[in-house]
KOLVEX-989559 format. One record per atom (N, C-alpha, C): residue in one letter; z, x, y. Coordinates in steps of 0.001 Angstrom, whole numbers, padded with zeros to 6 digits, always signed. Atoms other than C-alpha are relative to their C-alpha. Layout:
<rs>
aZXY
...
</rs>
This chain:
<rs>
x+000860+001127-000530
x-032916+023281-005794
x+000707-000966+000785
x-000675+000954-000830
x-031844+021125-002882
x-000291-001490-000371
x+000107+001387+000367
x-031246+017505-003748
x+000368-000946+001191
x-000212+000938-001177
x-031427+014590-001200
x+000959-001019-000294
x-001074+000918+000214
x-028160+012983-002034
x+001294+000718+000228
x-001337-000587-000208
x-024508+013468-001293
x+000941-000420-001120
x-000959+000210+001019
x-021889+013871-003983
x+001411+000093+000703
x-001357-000058-000475
x-018267+012951-003105
x+001027+000130-001181
x-000940-000304+001049
x-015323+014278-005191
x+001337-000323+000607
x-001300+000277-000388
x-011884+012857-004909
x+000996+000666-000869
x-000880-000889+000667
x-009125+015267-005845
x+001480-000466+000143
x-001419+000140-000157
x-005394+015202-006411
x+000565+001211+000640
x-000538-001135-000813
x-003907+017414-003714
x-000864+000647+001052
x+000881-000627-000936
x-006974+018353-001760
x-000945-001043+000704
x+000780+000993-000683
x-008427+015048-000484
x-001440-000153-000563
x+001381+000120+000360
x-012176+014504-000498
x-000837+001178+000344
x+000923-001019-000227
x-014850+017147-000845
x-001403-000704-000029
x+001339+000576+000121
x-018608+016320-000236
x-000998+001069+000152
x+001102-000843+000027
x-021855+017995-000806
x-001308-000783+000380
x+001098+000776-000477
x-024926+016684+001141
x-001332+000505-000569
x+001209-000492+000651
x-027395+018715-000933
x+000090-000049-001533
x-000051+000189+001471
x-026616+017403-004408
x+000829+000973-000726
x-000998-000795+000757
x-023894+019876-005264
x-000140+001470+000290
x+000204-001470-000192
x-025072+023286-003823
x+001122+000579+000884
x-001012-000468-000952
x-022773+023613-000846
x+000998-001117+000279
x-001166+001058-000082
x-019427+021828-000252
x+000772+000241+001332
x-000942-000032-001189
x-017231+020911+002705
x+001148-000996-000295
x-001106+000947+000081
x-013842+019230+002850
x-000076-001028+001093
x+000107+001144-000987
x-013933+015819+004481
x+001186+000037+000982
x-001117+000239-000984
x-011938+015087+007640
x+000561-001395-000260
x-000704+001309+000262
x-009336+012397+006948
x+001015-000257+001026
x-000897+000454-001012
x-007452+010542+009547
x+001419-000351-000725
x-001306+000130+000766
x-003881+010944+008011
x+001062-000665+000812
x-001180+000464-000766
x-000811+008919+009002
x+000895+001125+000271
x-000728-001189-000488
x+001682+011054+010899
x+000958+000579-000975
x-001044-000507+000930
x+004077+011345+007931
x-000673+000531-001307
x+000689-000514+001123
x+001437+012518+005441
x-000354+001490+000114
x+000378-001413-000061
x+000845+016192+004513
x-001406+000125-000452
x+001462-000160+000308
x-002866+017170+004488
x-000223+000590-001362
x+000233-000585+001211
x-002476+019281+001380
x+000511-000883-001239
x-000628+000795+001098
x-000832+016487-000665
x-000787-001302-000348
x+000645+001297+000171
x-003288+013535-000438
x-000644-000044-001283
x+000556+000115+001353
x-004353+012232-003780
x-000985-001182-000001
x+001032+000924+000076
x-007622+010437-004113
x-000236-000457-001440
x+000150+000606+001345
x-007914+008153-007165
x-001100-000952-000175
x+001014+000931+000201
x-010758+005853-006478
x-000986+000026+001097
x+001119+000106-000997
x-014113+005426-004622
x-000666-001401-000293
x+000960+001073+000157
x-016324+002447-004032
x-001091+000205+001073
x+001177-000112-000935
x-019830+002529-002386
x-000502-001385+000336
x+000460+001292-000516
x-021002-000355-000312
x-001418-000330-000542
x+001389+000391+000331
x-024016-002229-001772
x-000771-000530+001245
x+000566+000574-001142
x-024669-003474+001789
x-000339+001033+001049
x+000161-001113-000997
x-024368-000327+003885
x-000082+001276-000802
x+000183-001047+000984
x-025813+002616+001906
x+000843+001267+000218
x-000702-001206-000381
x-023792+005318+003756
x+001527-000214+000092
x-001458+000336-000136
x-020384+003495+003662
x+000614+000091-001357
x-000772-000052+001211
x-017685+004228+001081
x+001497-000350+000338
x-001439+000128-000086
x-014114+003342+000544
x+000688+001041-001010
x-000806-000921+000809
x-011476+005798-000920
x+001446-000549-000067
x-001374+000365+000183
x-008116+004966-002315
x+000898+001135-000184
x-000905-001125+000177
x-005097+007258-002024
x+001429-000622-000069
x-001344+000427+000041
x-001319+007077-002237
x+000559-000219+001414
x-000409+000271-001389
x-001080+006876+001567
x-000759-001158+000578
x+000658+001142-000522
x-003509+004059+001923
x-001485-000026-000283
x+001504+000245+000068
x-007165+002869+002202
x-000782+000757+000966
x+000807-000649-000922
x-009873+004898+003774
x-001425-000515-000114
x+001439+000360-000036
x-013392+004079+004930
x-000762+001123+000713
x+000873-000840-000576
x-016217+006411+005642
x-001381-000638+000228
x+001285+000661-000324
x-019501+005395+007368
x-001101+001107+000070
x+000895-001110-000086
x-021168+008817+007190
x-000128+000844-001263
x+000137-000651+001307
x-021499+009583+003469
x+001163+000886-000441
x-001164-000716+000406
x-017991+010839+003164
x+000449+001204+000755
x-000352-001088-000823
x-017897+013426+005837
x+001300-000142+000841
x-001187+000331-000798
x-015261+011615+007978
x+000570-001256-000556
x-000620+001180+000561
x-012751+009015+006915
x+001094-000527+000978
x-001008+000667-000832
x-010658+006484+008906
x+000996-000732-000900
x-000923+000797+000757
x-007471+004955+007579
x-000069-001504+000444
x+000131+001491-000224
x-007742+001137+007223
x+001378-000587-000357
x-001362+000597+000320
x-004465-000816+007504
x-000218-001015-001120
x+000066+000906+001142
x-003741-002638+004283
x+001460-000063-000624
x-001365+000108+000763
x-000712-003799+002148
x+000099+001005-001079
x-000047-001093+001005
x-001598-000951-000190
x+000654+001279+000521
x-000560-001222-000526
x-000107+001624+002172
x+001279+000359-000731
x-001181-000403+000711
x+002445+003644+000267
x-000107-000232-001453
x+000237+000208+001402
x+001104+002558-003113
x-001187+000852-000464
x+001144-000716+000505
x-001276+004409-005377
x-001184-000999-000175
x+001198+000878+000167
x-004757+002828-005096
x-000918+000563-001108
x+000749-000471+001136
x-006443+003176-008456
x-001326-000635-000147
x+001246+000679+000131
x-009381+000818-007995
x-000429-000658+001314
x+000561+000629-001243
x-011627-000486-005190
x-001312-000660-000410
x+001362+000690+000245
x-014576-002897-005079
x-000485-000675+001257
x+000674+000878-000967
x-017027-004465-002696
x-000537-001185-000693
x+000676+001180+000571
x-018258-007986-003272
x-001497+000265+000052
x+001375-000354+000080
x-021864-007678-004396
x-000994-000699+000987
x+000823+000700-000893
x-023305-010231-001965
x+000560-000196+001356
x-000696+000298-001284
x-020711-010794+000799
x+000558+001338+000562
x-000421-001358-000546
x-020307-007551+002858
x+001373+000009+000600
x-001269+000057-000662
x-017027-008785+004361
x+001159+000065-001038
x-001033+000166+001009
x-015137-009067+001059
x+000234+001322-000731
x-000457-001286+000674
x-013190-005988-000280
x+001201-000361-000864
x-001111+000150+000913
x-010753-005576-003144
x+000692+001394-000151
x-000861-001172+000234
x-007886-003045-003753
x+000809-000278-001226
x-000955+000087+001181
x-006069-002454-007062
x+000994+001110+000028
x-001036-000956-000233
x-002778-000621-007024
x+000951+000267-001164
x-001168-000218+000810
x+000205+000882-008876
x+001118+000242+000975
x-000241+001126+000915
x+002732-000759-008840
x-001084-001135+000041
x+001217+000773+000175
x+000401-003461-010056
x-000158-001068+001071
x+000411+001058-000954
x-001337-005669-007485
x-001438+000010+000346
x+001423+000143-000473
x-004761-006867-006437
x+000018-000646+001291
x+000107+000548-001402
x-005470-007484-002754
x-001437-000149+000356
x+001363+000270-000401
x-008548-009053-001293
x+000048-000310+001569
x+000244+000251-001429
x-009825-009037+002328
x-001311-000714+000125
x+001241+000782-000272
x-012447-011549+003550
x-000551+000355+001376
x+000496-000450-001302
x-012932-009862+006898
x-000132+001504+000148
x+000243-001446+000033
x-013712-006275+005942
x+001205+000893+000318
x-001211-000925-000022
x-010119-005054+005952
x+000897-000339+001156
x-000892+000411-001170
x-008704-006817+009081
x+001294-000655-000578
x-001191+000743+000615
x-006375-009172+006950
x-000236+000099-001473
x+000006-000189+001410
x-005497-009205+003328
x+000925-001142-000618
x-000763+000933+000749
x-004190-011586+000689
x+000270+000627-001420
x-000297-000449+001347
x-002407-010713-002641
x-000404-001046-001008
x+000537+000974+001022
x-004152-012330-005601
x+001057-000268-000991
x-001023+000392+000891
x-001925-014246-007925
x-000329+000228-001452
x+000313-000389+001380
x-002548-012343-011140
x+001308+000298-000663
x-001346-000164+000609
x+000429-012453-013649
x+000012+001345-000794
x-000078-001247+000661
x+000312-008771-014469
x+001427+000410-000329
x-001300-000366+000358
x+003288-007377-016342
x+000531+001105+001016
x-000678-000886-000959
x+005808-005473-014080
x+000232+001372-000663
x-000336-001318+000646
x+006610-002799-016784
x-000773+000044-001278
x+000732-000233+001195
x+004887-001243-019702
x+000515+001319-000673
x-000455-001206+000702
x+005297+001713-022124
x-000059+001206+000947
x+000165-001127-000865
x+004139+004111-019421
x+000674-000206+001414
x-000646+000301-001277
x+006330+002589-016662
x-000631-001121+000710
x+000626+001088-000719
x+004630+000482-013990
x-001517+000068-000288
x+001478+000083+000209
x+001109-000731-014901
x-000783+000319+001252
x+000845-000175-001117
x-001837+000109-012716
x-001329-000705-000149
x+001347+000689+000073
x-004963-001735-011833
x-001112+000943+000067
x+001028-001040+000096
x-007773+000549-012970
x-001416-000429+000361
x+001351+000504-000266
x-010773-001743-012414
x-000008-001363+000614
x+000243+001275-000558
x-011904-004635-010319
x-001547-000210+000092
x+001444+000217+000136
x-015329-006147-010957
x-000348-001468+000217
x+000604+001362-000181
x-017113-009241-009503
x-001181-000064-000934
x+001033+000126+001080
x-019395-010373-012393
x-001286-000249+000712
x+001373+000147-000601
x-023049-009873-011418
x-000708-001250-000446
x+000615+001202+000540
x-023934-012959-013496
x+000450-001265+000710
x-000666+001130-000634
x-021540-015306-011662
x+001084+000478+000988
x-000807-000780-000951
x-019887-014238-008466
x+001321-000779+000313
x-001298+000555-000045
x-016997-016662-008806
x+000931+000555-001119
x-000822-000603+001094
x-015926-014695-011886
x+000397+001431+000415
x-000606-001258-000352
x-013699-011693-011294
x+000660+000538-001223
x-000719-000731+001085
x-012601-009202-013970
x+000895+001140+000590
x-000964-001049-000420
x-009544-006925-013585
x+000466+000652-001214
x-000521-000769+001099
x-008519-004146-015935
x+001231+000711+000394
x-001349-000450-000313
x-004977-003004-016137
x+000438+001050-001063
x-000532-001032+000916
x-003407+000187-017642
x+001559-000055+000226
x+000257+000486+001307
x-001375-000979-019628
x+000318-001483-000048
x-000293+001436+000185
x-001863-004758-019790
x-001312-000821-000217
x+001271+000757+000417
x-005447-005682-020933
x-000808-000297+001220
x+000975+000521-000915
x-007983-007577-018908
x+000300-001409+000384
x-000254+001355-000547
x-007596-010534-016654
x-001348-000464+000554
x+001254+000575-000308
x-010411-012930-015874
x+000219-001287+000931
x+000043+001218-000768
x-010802-015568-013092
x-001416-000602+000071
x+001254+000704-000033
x-013610-018130-013209
x-000163-000724+001343
x+000008+000816-001226
x-012777-019764-009853
x+000339+000758+001209
x-000070-000857-001146
x-012921-016903-007403
x+001472+000433+000321
x-001360-000509-000097
x-009285-015848-008025
x+001098-000969+000120
x-001080+000967-000116
x-007449-019117-007935
x+000893-000010-001282
x-000750-000077+001285
x-006443-019007-011715
x-000551+001096-000857
x+000308-001162+000826
x-006464-016316-014255
x+000408-000132-001451
x-000302-000071+001402
x-006649-015894-018042
x+000111+001527-000388
x-000257-001280+000536
x-005462-012859-020056
x-000820+000253-001192
x+000827-000432+001154
x-007755-011020-022417
x+000652+001210-000631
x-000594-001116+000768
x-006331-008693-025133
x-000993+000563-001012
x+000990-000580+000947
x-008502-006342-027153
x+000528+000125-001370
x-000588-000207+001296
x-006058-005850-029968
x+001510-000261-000014
x-001366+000264+000175
x-002493-006139-031124
x+000921+001095+000437
x-000860-001150-000354
x-001189-002635-030148
x-000100+000140+001532
x-000014-000315-001409
x-000162-001499-026698
x-001177+000919+000430
x+001085-000912-000238
x-002742+001231-027035
x-001291-000668+000383
x+001164+000744-000205
x-005429-001400-027133
x-000141-000604+001382
x-000074+000635-001351
x-004350-002791-023772
x-000022+001037+001105
x+000022-001121-000984
x-004539+000623-022034
x-001413+000138+000581
x+001446+000142-000558
x-007665-000247-020011
x-000304+001157+000971
x+000413-001103-000824
x-009386+002764-018524
x-001270-000403+000854
x+001226+000381-000669
x-012945+001607-017800
x-000388-001462-000268
x+000417+001339+000237
x-014570-001767-017435
x-001362-000187+000610
x+001315+000179-000480
x-018192-002818-017015
x-000498-001277-000625
x+000628+001213+000428
x-020310-005913-017426
x-001573+000248-000059
x+001503-000117+000079
x-023879-005650-018792
x-000608-001331+000203
x+000556+001269-000350
x-025930-008368-017235
x-001068-000472-000953
x+001011+000569+000825
x-028871-010348-018594
x+000544-001314-000736
x-000267+001204+000673
x-028941-013426-020714
x+001125+000188-001025
x-001060-000332+000972
x-026865-011900-023523
x+000987+000975+000632
x-000949-000864-000683
x-024140-010489-021273
x+001019+000540-000902
x-001055-000627+000901
x-021586-008097-022708
x+001021+000628+000926
x-001170-000536-000710
x-018166-007061-021495
x+000388+001266-000748
x-000285-001327+000542
x-017355-003359-022051
x+001316+000501+000547
x-001240-000482-000345
x-013885-001865-021977
x+000305+001310-000758
x-000432-001165+000631
x-012734+001635-022637
x+001625+000093-000091
x-001400-000261+000142
x-009220+002405-023999
x+000141+001355-000706
x-000146-001300+000648
x-007743+005569-025550
x-000682+000088-001371
x+000538-000071+001339
x-009128+004634-028982
x-001512-000365-000112
x+001385+000250+000058
x-012697+003801-028043
x-000584-000924+000995
x+000673+000924-000900
x-015155+001406-026496
x+000051-001339-000685
x-000081+001326+000435
x-014415-002281-026923
x-001150-000828+000662
x+001072+000788-000563
x-017293-004798-026455
x+000240-001418-000426
x-000034+001391+000244
x-017344-008596-026227
x-001273-000660+000404
x+001215+000800-000337
x-020347-010924-026272
x+000335-001452+000218
x-000332+001341-000152
x-018366-014045-025834
x+001198-000105+001061
x-000907+000017-001250
x-016509-013375-022457
x+001461+000363-000350
x-001364-000453+000331
x-013546-011704-024166
x+000740-000777-000999
x-000629+000830+001074
x-012725-014323-026797
x+000212+000874-001235
x-000078-000950+001195
x-013432-011752-029547
x-000575+001294+000386
x+000338-001339-000351
x-013884-008036-029515
x-000303+000875-001264
x+000198-001066+001033
x-015387-005197-031627
x+000260+001388+000705
x-000323-001342-000426
x-014334-001557-031339
x-000920+001085-000587
x+000771-001163+000459
x-016558+001483-031512
x+000819+001262+000317
x-000695-001229-000202
x-014651+004693-032035
x-000952+001155-000174
x+000801-001141-000030
x-016311+008010-031376
x+000524+001099-000872
x-000509-001040+000935
x-016087+011117-033633
x+001117+000800+000611
x-001162-000842-000561
x-012823+013029-033320
x-000440+001469+000198
x+000370-001333-000269
x-012984+016521-031969
x+000630+000964-000978
x-000672-000907+000967
x-010564+018047-034513
x+000628-000889-001074
x-000642+000788+001106
x-009069+016934-037867
x+001340-000540+000318
x-001389+000411-000349
x-005630+016788-036378
x+000091-001153+000969
x+000005+001124-001015
x-006668+014295-033637
x+000101-001295-000651
x-000172+001372+000443
x-005569+010730-034197
x-001144-000880+000538
x+001104+000764-000588
x-008279+009275-031929
x-000899+000869+000760
x+000951-000678-000912
x-011237+010238-029879
x+000084-000759+001349
x-000425+000629-001206
x-010027+009511-026325
x-001216-000372+000847
x+001062+000423-000798
x-012256+007467-024005
x+000575-000370+001400
x-000486+000296-001418
x-011970+007118-020146
x-001089-000842+000717
x+000832+000811-000771
x-014800+006052-017903
x-001214-000630-000793
x+001207+000555+000542
x-017783+003747-018797
x-000864-000420+001123
x+001017+000291-001061
x-020921+003303-016670
x-001301-000426-000619
x+001360+000509+000409
x-024217+001428-017018
x-001059+000661+000873
x+001213-000372-000781
x-027572+002825-015876
x-000392-001258+000904
x+000152+001236-000816
x-028092+000512-012802
x-001173-000926-000273
x+001183+000822+000209
x-031549-000632-013873
x-000243-000404-001459
x+000196+000139+001484
x-031016-000738-017614
x+001396-000192-000653
x-001293+000169+000513
x-027930-002431-019103
x+000157+000499-001429
x-000112-000457+001368
x-028706-001052-022564
x+000243+001509-000051
x-000386-001418-000097
x-028197+002530-021327
x+001442+000104+000562
x-001456+000047-000287
x-024407+003090-021308
x+000538+001385-000207
x-000634-001295+000060
x-022397+006250-020670
x+001501-000165-000178
x-001491+000080+000135
x-018807+006751-021898
x+000557+001471+000073
x-000705-001298-000150
x-016476+009683-020866
x+000956+000135-001238
x-000627-000183+001244
x-014970+011129-023983
x+000784+001307-000076
x-000730-001215+000132
x-012444+013839-024956
x+001001-000056-001104
x-000994-000013+001145
x-009800+014954-027452
x+001293-000646+000317
x-001204+000714-000417
x-006975+013515-025430
x+000013+000029+001553
x-000146-000040-001457
x-005631+013276-021841
x+001115+000981+000365
x+001291-000359-000518
x-006051+015656-020096
x-000950+000597-000961
x+000849-000535+000948
x-007314+017364-023123
x-000526+001349+000224
x+000520-001373-000069
x-008971+020719-023851
x-001546+000026-000069
x+001456+000096+000095
x-012549+019527-024437
x-000421-001405+000078
x+000452+001345-000224
x-014679+016534-023871
x-001563-000157-000199
x+001376+000272+000231
x-018182+014898-024129
x-000404-001164+000796
x+000580+001194-000583
x-020526+012441-022520
x-000744-000666-001132
x+000699+000836+001016
x-021575+009771-025033
x-000961-000968+000682
x+001026+000914-000630
x-024761+007828-024378
x-000627-000879-001034
x+000860+000787+000815
x-026522+004910-025956
x-001141-000560+000899
x+001168+000515-000697
x-029951+003605-025023
x-000435-001336-000653
x+000446+001276+000696
x-030032+000545-027284
x+001218-001025+000006
x-001001+000975-000122
x-027005-001399-026024
x+001218+000230-000881
x-001201-000344+000827
x-024447+000348-028266
x-000221-000055-001439
x+000290-000109+001429
x-026180+000218-031593
x+000154+001394-000581
x-000137-001395+000375
x-026462+003931-031783
x+000475+000838+001162
x-000539-000925-001146
x-024765+006736-029743
x-000358+001448-000403
x+000188-001421+000207
x-025368+010407-029263
x+000704+000711+001144
x-000681-000886-001008
x-023476+013179-027432
x-001065+000658+000832
x+000929-000658-000869
x-025316+014425-024432
x+000186+001509-000091
x-000098-001492-000037
x-026183+018125-024402
x+000301+000441+001371
x-000463-000487-001299
x-024222+019767-021663
x-000088+001625-000052
x+000166-001435-000080
x-024898+023416-020475
x+001279+000787-000251
x-001309-000619+000124
x-021131+024259-020477
x+000927-001030-000599
x-000948+000864+000673
x-018548+022709-022772
x+001022-000555+001002
x-001016+000480-000918
x-016255+020406-020780
x+001358+000564-000318
x-001313-000604+000086
x-012742+021807-020177
x+001084-001065-000109
x-000973+001052+000171
x-011000+018436-020567
x-000732-001242-000360
x+000755+001246+000164
x-011830+014754-021176
x-001007-000186+001229
x+000933+000349-000999
x-014908+013674-019223
x+000570-001343+000576
x-000862+001052-000583
x-013109+011313-016743
x-000793-001145+000573
x+000663+001076-000784
x-015612+009422-014611
x-001409+000263+000238
x+001486-000089-000305
x-019228+008697-013672
x-000245-000514+001360
x+000547+000587-001201
x-021063+008067-010420
x-001434-000352-000220
x+001363+000467+000068
x-024223+005988-010414
x-000270-000772+001277
x+000365+000718-001201
x-026166+004274-007599
x-001405-000615-000248
x+001221+000741+000265
x-028886+001630-007708
x-001153+000580+000810
x+000971-000635-000807
x-030779+003637-004996
x-000890+000929-000847
x+000796-000818+000926
x-031850+006034-007761
x+000681-000105-001400
x-000728+000198+001270
x-030841+004841-011292
x-000038+001184-000943
x+000080-001109+000841
x-031781+008166-012839
x+001070+001114+000276
x-001022-001003-000412
x-029099+010248-010970
x+001319-000482-000510
x-001259+000226+000580
x-025878+010343-012955
x+000830+001227+000326
x-000921-001217-000125
x-022866+012505-011891
x+001202-000396-000876
x-001082+000116+000876
x-019878+013069-014173
x+000942+001074+000310
x-000960-001109-000316
x-016646+015044-013917
x+000973+000065-001221
x-001120-000065+000891
x-013976+016387-016195
x+001247-000077+000845
x-001240+000123-000690
x-010361+015881-015251
x+000422+001258+000679
x-000436-001278-000498
x-009891+019582-014744
x-001110+000694+000800
x+000790-000582-001076
x-012634+020054-012110
x-001397+000383-000244
x+001453-000224+000112
x-016127+020485-013658
x-000702-001259+000514
x+000896+001058-000430
x-018943+018380-012168
x-001381+000273-000609
x+001309-000069+000611
x-022161+017669-014060
x-000991-001033+000688
x+000996+000888-000666
x-025356+016177-012589
x-001236-000048-000936
x+001216+000262+000683
x-028285+014654-014334
x-000988-000803+000974
x+000933+000648-000774
x-031432+013552-012513
x-001069-000742-000821
x+000883+000647+000939
x-033191+012158-015569
x+000750-000999-001007
x-000761+001089+000722
x-030716+009437-016718
x+000717+000568-001248
x-000799-000567+001075
x-028785+011805-018962
x-000800+000823-001071
x+000665-000829+000919
x-031594+013588-020795
x+000330+001412+000110
x-000494-001408-000201
x-030618+016891-019255
x+001055-000022+001106
x-001158-000098-000874
x-027622+018052-017258
x+000143+001423+000566
x-000425-001328-000525
x-026556+020900-014975
x+001453-000135+000385
x-001424-000066-000530
x-022976+021975-014303
x-000043+000680+001338
x-000028-000579-001330
x-022327+022685-010637
x+000843+001219+000012
x-000807-001286-000173
x-021157+026133-009701
x+001409-000229+000541
x-001270+000225-000653
x-018364+024787-007556
x+000879-000808-000943
x-001017+000656+000843
x-015198+023859-009499
x+001211-000418+000835
x-001122+000556-000746
x-012225+021852-008318
x+001245+000056-000840
x-001318+000169+000794
x-008622+021236-009298
x-000035-001118-000886
x-000067+001286+000787
x-007853+017780-010645
x-000866-001003+000702
x+000902+000952-000598
x-010666+015295-010038
x+000381-001406-000606
x-000313+001302+000398
x-009765+011569-010263
x-001091-001018+000416
x+001054+001004-000528
x-012753+009942-008464
x-001265+000768+000336
x+001236-000683-000179
x-016421+010772-008164
x-001129-001071+000338
x+001046+000899-000279
x-019512+009085-006693
x-001150+000780+000661
x+001086-000533-000810
x-022842+009737-004980
x-000662-001038+000868
x+000643+000913-000854
x-024754+008185-002135
x-001353+000662+000536
x+001267-000548-000528
x-028331+008625-000738
x+000236+000576+001422
x-000111-000592-001439
x-028803+010824+002425
x-000892-000858+000936
</rs>
């Protein structure tokens, strides 16, 4: 069945692939590479979809920042201070179409106020070294409740928060162990009783007091020998902050995985029924306010799943990829 939306998949080693019929047929995107980059080596680790221009996306790679204005079919290189760094996170400002953010490894957060013509490095005191080497900025989020508030998640250095549009920052820690600071996913559930959600290897952390205190929800282990039930991406249903999806697995990259879903704000959770068992941790989700019921998800080892009913049922796409690090969808 043809679907009227485009899925974009970001791979390690094969650039971006896109399907304009919801996953039936695929083409490799055309990317304007710098002269010293090899086409077969480009690593895409992040996507962002513009809330202002529905067919515009950003993609982050180790050779720089890319922009597409045609649903991911063609990409132009955007000059930025992130060239030569791994771009692990991207964000658009929710109300100002000129403001863009980039998060990198080695750790840094860069902001442009003119759609990428000029950039500033934000003064966030991220640690230079961690257990895994150089930390990486895995998430950047402008708070939907207060647009002077910016949240930044770092693997491995916890969460940073600015209440004054990036002038000053405070450090939020979910626990005492370095494992607890290994931030993979970050989301903010809006509404009067706002909640901050963070995934780390040991589960889903939530805070109802802006990160002053935290509670941890750990998911069932996949085998008795497992120490933890590994968590990666977290995503909210765009029109319902009580419906939350978490990407889960036995480890990283792991041998199996699951999509965990709650529809009551985290009080109860259930594993989604998937037609084919995941072949690794479920790494990431793609959602879009244009149709809140369409959810796409991927395993790290190349499976892509699609739901058009907010996670009640799923289909696995026939096309499989190598290593997927980024995933999203846009309307046609």
